N, C-alpha and C positions, 0 to 999 in steps of 0.2 A: 976703726971707724972714726971719721972726723966728728968734731962737735957739731957741725951742721947736720951731718947725717944722723947723729944721735937725737938732735932736736926734732928732725922730721919723723923720726921713728916714735918718739914720745907723742908727738902731735897725732900721728896716725892711730896710735893706741887710744888716745883720748877720744878721737873721732869715733872709733869703733865702740868705745865705752858709751858715748853719748848716743849714738845710733841704737845700739841695743837697749839702753835704758828707755829711750823714747818709744821704741818698738814695743817693749814689754808693757809699758805704762799704757800705750795705745791699744794693746790687746786687752789689758784689764779693764780699760774704759769700755771698750766694745762689748766685752762680756757683761759688764754691768748694764750696758744699754740693751743687750739682747734679754737679760734676765727680766728687765722692766718691761720690755716690749712683750715678752711672752706672758707676763703676769697680768698686765693691763687688758690686752685683747680677751683673755680667758674671763676676767671679771666682767667686762663689758659685754662680751658675748653671752655670758650667763644671764646678764641683766635684760639684755634684748630678747633672748629666747623666752625668758620668763614673762616679760610684758607681752610679747606676741601671744603666748599661750592664754594669757589671762583675758584677752579680747578676741580670741578665736571663736568665730560663729559656731564651730562645731563641738565646742567644749560643753561639758555637762552643766557648768555654771552660768552659761550665757543663753540669752534668748535668740541672739543673732549677732553678727560682728560688732564689736564695740558697745553691746548692750548687755549689762550684767544683770542676773537674777539675784537680788540682794540676799535672800535667804540661803541660796545655794553657795554664794560667794563667801557669806559669813561662815559657812561650815567647812571651808578649805582648811587643810592642814599642810604642814611642811612636808609630810610624807607624801601627800597627794601630789604637790608641786614636784618633788623629787622624782616621782614615778613618771610624770609628764615631761619634765625638763631635766634630762640628765646632767647638763653642764652646771645646774644649780645645786647637785647633790653634795652635802657635806659643807656647803658655803653658809656663812651667816647671811640671813635674808630678812627683808621686812616688806610687806605688802600692806599698804594702806588705802583705804577708799573714803573719800571725803574727810580725810584727816584722822579717821578711825583705823587703828592697826587691826588687820584681820588675821594676819599671819606673821610670826616673828620667831626667828631662831638666832640666838646669839645676839650680838651687837654689830651689825654691819658697818657702822660708822667709826668703829675703832680701827685706825689706820686708813689705808686707801680704800676707796669703794666707788662703785658706779651707781648713778641714780637716773632713772627714766620716769617721766611724768607724761601721762596722756590724759585727755578728756574723754570721759565715757558717760553713757546713759545708764542709770540705775534704776531698775524697775522693782517695786516692792508690791507683793501680792496683798490685796484688800478683800475680804470676804464680803460678799453682798447676797442679800436674799429679799424676796417680795412674796407676800401672801396674796392669793387671788380667791375670791369668792366667785366660782364659776357660774353661779346662777345669775350674777350681775355683770361680771366682766370676764372676757375670755382672751385678754391680751396683756403681755407684760413686755416692755421694751428694755433691752440691755444696752446702755449707753456704751459700754466697753466690756471685753471679756478676754480671758486667757485660760486655756485648758478646757476641762470638760464642764458641762452645765448638768446640774442634778435637779430632779424634779421628784416631788412626793405628791401623789394624787390620792385623795380620800374621797370616797363616794359610797352612796348606799345602793350602788349599781343603777340607780334610776334618778337622774338622767345618766346614761352611759357616755363617758369620755372615750371617744374612739381613736382621735388622731391628735398628734401635737406636731405643729410646724415650726421650724426655725427659719425665718424668711420665707423663701419659697419651697424649702425643702421638708418633706416629711421625714421626721426623726423618730417618731414613735407611732405605732399603729397596731390596733387590736380591735377587730369588729365586736368581739364579746364584751369590750370594756377595759379600760386601762385603770389599774388600781394597785397602788403600792409605790416603791421607789425605782427610779430609773436614772440613767445617765446616758449622756451622748456628747460627742464632740461636734460643736456648732460650726457653721460655715464662718468665714472670716469677716463677714458683713458687719459693720459698725456705723450707726446703732442697729442692734438686731432685735426685730419683733419676734416674740414667742407666742403663738396663738394656739388655743385648744378648740377642738371641734366636737360637738355633743350630737349624738345620734338624733336625726331630725324627728320631731314629733313627741320627744320625751322630756323637753326642758320644762321645768316649773313643777314637775312631779316628784321631786326629791332634792337632796342637797349634794353638792360636789365642790371641793375646794383643792387648791394646789399651792405648794410652796416651791418656788423657783430659786436655786441657789447658784451662784456663779462666782468667779474670781475677776475682780477688776484690778487695774495696776495704777499705782501712784509712782510717777516717774520724775527723776531730776538729774541734771548734768552735774557731775562731780569729777574730782581728780583722782586718777589713779596713779600712785606713787610706788615704784618698785626699786629697792636698794639692795645691792649685792656687795658683800665685801670679800676679803681674801680669807 
């Protein structure tokens, strides 16, 4: 073989080596990229699913979409979230509302992580009650209400309280007289008048009183932060 031919052969061998090396390196880089691509969507997907569940209007801790019931949200656990959001299972997570952490498992910010922030309405239940002397007044107005309304009626049976109305709806009725504790789900009207009716011709001959108890809401707009790690 001539010197020129040997040189060409060596050059070809080097070319083959370079191509193989570049190809192997390219495959290694591609594998690294695929690993990162697989890892990042999983982390981000879990955060997106978790955030969506937390504001879902059908969830037990919400009153409607994007409206959290503070007491129920504060009682959420990592196990609750794992059950509702399988992609979050076993991952470090942190859920904070208004800067207050309500659920945390591990430290999701150690290493790479995904964070999603939303603005939500947070409603806190506030108990309210009003006492009524039914010989003087027969009407209570509820400016706001959520859930059931409870009424305790105390009477010596004369006068007899026969009917309770919430707005235009009759919610309690007994022709023989209402006396004791009752509860009803009121119409959505706000403000809501609750009125008591006494059997005609019997007022002024005895005593009757009522206590109306209901739940009002104190609402604020706050940030919901969801952080999920690897």
